[in-house]
N, C-alpha and C positions, 0 to 999 in steps of 0.2 A: 301416632306411629307413622313412620315413613319408610316405603322401600326405595333404597337408592339405586341398587343395580345387583343383578344376580341374587346372592344370599346375604347382601349387606343392607343392614336397617339402621334406621336413626330413631332416637327417642329424645323428646324435650322433657326434661324431668324438673319438677318443682318440689323443693323441700320446705315445709312451712317453717316460719320464723321461730315459733314455739319449740319445735323439734330440734332446730339448730341450737336454740338456747340450752335445752336440756343436755344435749350431747356436749356442748362446750363446758358446762358445769361439771359433767362427769370427768372430762379430761383434765379440768383444772384440779379437781380433787386427787386424781391419780398423780399428776405432776407434784402437786403439793405435798403428798405423802413421801415423796422421795427427794425433793429438792433440797439442796444444801444452800441456805442463804445466811449469810453472816449474822449473827445475833439472834438467830432462831434455831430451836431444834427441828429436825426433820418432822414435817406434818404440822407444825405450829406457826409457820409464817402466815400472815394474813393473805387471803385469796386475792385481794387487789394487788398486792406486790407480786405474787406469782403471775397473775395475768399479765401484768406490765413486763416482768423481766422475761417470761417464756412466751410472749405473745405469738411469735411465728410458729414455734413448735406446736403450741395448743391448737392453733388455727389448722396447721397441716394434719395433725393426728385426728382432729374432729371431722374434717373433710374426707380423710382416708376411711374413716368408719361410716360415714354417712352415705357416700356415694354408692358402694357396692350394695348396701342395705336397701336403699331405695330403687337402685337399678334392678336389683333381683325381684323386688316387689313389683315393679312395672313390667318386668318381662313375664312374671307369672300372670299377671292380670291380662297381658296381650297374648298369652300363650306362645311365647317365643322361647326357643332353647339356644342360649348363646353358646357358640363354640370358639370364639376367638377373645383375645384380650380386647377390651373396649377402648376406644379412643375418646378421651373427653375433651370437649370443645366448648368455648363460650361459657366459661365458668364465671358466675357472679356470686360472690360471697363478701358480704359487708356486715360488720358487727350490728346485732339487733334486727337483721332483715332476713327474709327467706333467701335460700339459695336456688339458683337456676343454672342448669348446664344441659349440654347436648352430648348424648353418647352415641357413638357410631360402632357397630359390631357385625359379625357374621353369625347366622344361625344355621342350624341343620336343616337340610333341604326337605321339602315335602314333595312327594310324587306318588303316582299310582302305579302299581306294578302290573304290567300287562300279562297276557297268557303266556305261562312259561312251559306249559306241557305241549308237546307235539312240535317243538322246534327241530328244524331239519339239520342234520349233520352227516358228513361223510364218515363212514366208518366200515371197515372190513375185518371180519373175525380172522385172527392170525392162523397161519398154517405152518405146521412144523414137519419137515420132510426127513426121511431116513438119512438124507445127506447132512442135514443140520445136525442130527443126533451123533452121526458118525464124526463130524467135525468137533463138536463139543467134547466127545470122549477122548478124541485124539489130543485135544488141548490139555485134558486132564492127565493123559499118559505123558505128554511133554513135560508137564509140571512135576511129574514123579520120576522122571528120567534121571539117569546118573552119568557122570563123564567117566569114562575108561581110558587111561593112559594107553598109548601104542608105542611099539618099538620105533626108534628114529627112522624116518623116511621123508620124502618130499610130500609136502602138504598139498592137498588136493580139494575140489569143491565137496562140501559137506563136512569137512574136518572142523572141529572147534580148537582153535589155536589160543593158548595162554601166552599173552605177550605182555611186554613193557613198552610204554610210549614215552617219548621225550621230544618236545617241540624244539625245532632248530631254526625256525623262521616264521614270520607272519604274526607274532605276538609281541607286544611291549612288555619290558621288564624282565622278570625271572622266568626261564623257561619251565613250561608245564610238564610235569613228570607223573606217570601213573604206572602202577605196577599190578600184576595179577589181573589184567584185562582179558576177557574172553571175546574173541571175534570168530565168528563162524563164516568161512569162505563161501561166498555165494549166498549168503544168508538174506532173507527179504528185509531185514533191519541193518545190514551192513553196508557201509559206503563201498561203492564199486572199486575206488582206488585201493582201499584196504585189501579187498579180495585180490586185486591184480598183483599188489605187492607181496603178499603172502603165498600165493599159488606157486608151488615148486620149491619154496623155502624148507630148510631143515632146521631142527632144533639148534640154537646158537647163532644162526644166521641173523644178520642185521639188514634190513630192507628200508627203503625210503618210500613215503607216501605223501601226496599233497591233497588236503582235504578242503573243499569249499563249503562252509557251513550255511545253511539257509538263514535268512534274515530273522525268522521267528524260532531260531533254535533255542531250546530250553535253557542251555548254559550261556547266560549274558556274555560273559568273556569271549565265547567262540562265535556268537551269532554274527553272521555276515562276513566272518573273516575267512581268508584263504591261509591255512596253516601247514607248514612242512614238518613232517615227524620222522624221527628214527624209530623203527619198529623192530624190536628184538624178540624173535620167536624162542619161547622157552620150553613149551611142551605142546605136542599134537595129542588131542584126545577125541574120542568118539562118543557120541551120545547114544546111550542105550535105554530104550523105552521098556516099561514092564510088559510082559506078554498079556495079550487081551483075553482073559478067561475068567471063570467063576472065581478063583482065588483073588484075582485083581479087584473084582467087585466087592469081595468080602473084606478086603483091606481098606476100602473107602468108606465103610459104615454098614448099616444094618441091611445088607443085601445078601441074598443067598445064591444068586446067579447073575450072569452078566445081563440076561434078559430083564431082570428087576431093575438094574442099574440103567438100562436103556429106557425103560418106562418112566423112571423118575427124572432122568435127564430130558426126556420129551416134555414132561409136564413142567419142568423148571423153565425151559426155553419158552414154552407156551405162556406161562405166567409172565415172564419178563416182556415178551412181545404184547401180550395183552394189555400190560400196564402202560407200555409206551404208546400203543395205540389208543387206549381210552384217555391217556393224558393229553395227547394231541387232539382227540375229539372234544374233550372238555375245554381245552383253550378256545377252540373254534366256537363252542357253545357260548362260552363267556363273551366272546366278541359279538356273536350274534345277539346276546342279551343286551349288551350296551348299545349296539346299533339300533336295537328296537326302542330305546328310550331316549328322551331328551330332557334334561333338567339342569338347573344351576348347580354348581359344585363350590362350596366354600374355598376360597384361595388358601385358607389356613390349612386345610386337608391336603390340598395339592402340595403346599410348601413342605408339610410333614412327609408326604410320601416321596418327594424328591430327596429330601434330607436322608431318609431311610435308605433309599437306593443307593445314594452315593457312599454312605457310611458302610453299606454291605460290600460295595466294590472295594472300598479302601481295605476293609478287613480281609477281603479275598487276596488283594495284592500283598498285604502284609504277611498273610500265612505263606505266600509264595517267596517270601525273603526280601521283598521290596521296601526300601525305606520311604514310607509314605510322608514323613515330616519334610522331605526334600522336594515334595510335589507343590508346584506353585499352581493352585486351582483358582479360576475365576468363577466364583460362585453364582455371580449374576448370569453369565454365559451358560453355566451348567444348567441353572434353573430354567432358562429360556429353552435350551436345546432339549430338556426332558419334560417340559410342561405338559405337552399334549398326551404323552405316554402316561404320566402320573395322574393326569385328569381321568383317563380311561381306567386306570387301576383303581382309583378312588370310586368312580361309578360303579364298577364290578363289585367292589367290596360292599358298597351300599345296597346294591341291588340283591346281592347274595344273602346279606343280612335280612332285607326285607322278605325275600323268599322263605328263608328259614322260619321267620315269625309267622308268615302266612300259612305255611304247610305244617307248623308245630314241630319243627325239626329241632331236637334238643340233644345235649351231650349227657349221657347217663353216667352215673358214678361208677359202674362196672367198666365203661370204657376208659375213663380217667384211671382206674385202678390198673387195668391191663397196661396202659402207656407207662405209668409210674413203675410198674414192675419191670418193664423193658429197659427203661433208663436205669433202674437200680442194678439189674444184671450188668448193663453196660459200664457202670461206674463201679461196680463191686462195692456198693454201699447199702445199707439197710433202707427198706421202703420208707419207713418213717423219717429217716434222716433226709432222704431225697425230697420227700413232701414239704418238710419243714423249711429246707434251703429254698425250694422253688416258691413257696408261699411268701417267703421274705424278699426274694428279688422280683417277683411278680411273673415269673416264667410259667407259673401254673395256669395264669389267665391265658398266656400266649398258647399253651398246649391245648386248652379247652376250645379257643378260637380256631386253631388249626384243625382239630377234629370236627368242629362244627362246620367248618368250609369243606372239608372233605365229604361230609355226610350230605351237604347241600349240592355239591357238584355231582355226587353219585345219584341223588335225586333227579337232577337236571338231565343226566345222561340215560338213566333208566326210563325216562318218559319222553326221551327224544325220539324222532323218527330217523332211523338209520339208513343211509342210502349208499350205495357203492360209489367209491370214487370215479370220477370220470377220467377215463384213460387219456394220457398226453400223447397226442399224435405229432410226431416230429415232421417238420415241413421237408419235403424232398428237395435235395440239392439242385440248384439252378444248373441246367445244362449250359 
């Protein structure tokens, strides 16, 4: 056995001549049983004729049978776990003789897990103020608000204007037309020029507005463009929010009073912030764990990670309406640019797996059942049907791996030493 570099190994393998002969005879009989040779029924042609006529095929099949068998046997003998497709080199195969070849492949890395308890990480318990609760409840009231038409009058700040838009310049091709668009004059999400154009207008008036859209605007057709519009004011409306009282709380769910609603909102905000803060801390712990270790990683693992990352990005773009088939990707450059990040991700995965094994962290059947029930409710399908489908496509294993990773990260976080973040002190401006 020879270690070439990192996780790459090489084995020189010898297959005895008698084993080669036995395998060749097996293949000859297999070919003979199916061969169609003029003058002979299938399976009745002499073996000598079969050997001559199908010599190349027999040789190829015999070697394809022998190489993995003896390679696996040698790996087992050397206690090597092969994780990549082997490269076969220097193959010597002559009739009646032993077979010799060299196999190069990558193996799973061997490493010792260092102390994982007591890693230091910045973490601050989230705080929820009364103002936070008020803001969230106000957002809920906003979502439950209704538009009320008002008698014709000049539009002013705070009014919600129902308008029709038609582009009159700045776009190629057919003009863009949109009906029943709501624009709040002076609203935080309203372009200033729309507010300026509508301020003082009355229903039936047509105003003009020029909008310069940012380069990263969601609508690709408008991104980075300066477009002129005719804006027709159709109706002025006021937004009426429900009154903040016990009846409002009861309408939202199983609450008897506004105080009960506030308590639940406070808990909800806390859970959100706690999850975000812990996720950030866990990411820092993963980085610390990787920085603590140094070991070789199979390039096969890194390539798979790069491939998975890129495919995930493509799926995301596709879900956003992008035609990914038109993308011209340089896979060599992509791999090079993402290699270091992918290597760290692979190291993190291997380390977490080792930690789970060391600390006997496992996924219980109850945990799997809870997740399957959640997916079942989401898909509105029976649990048994969901389980069967996920067993078939392999996603059941992915769910188990995700749960195991979450439990391992929770273990890492629970046993970490939490320290307050160091406050960032901004430098005083130079005089």
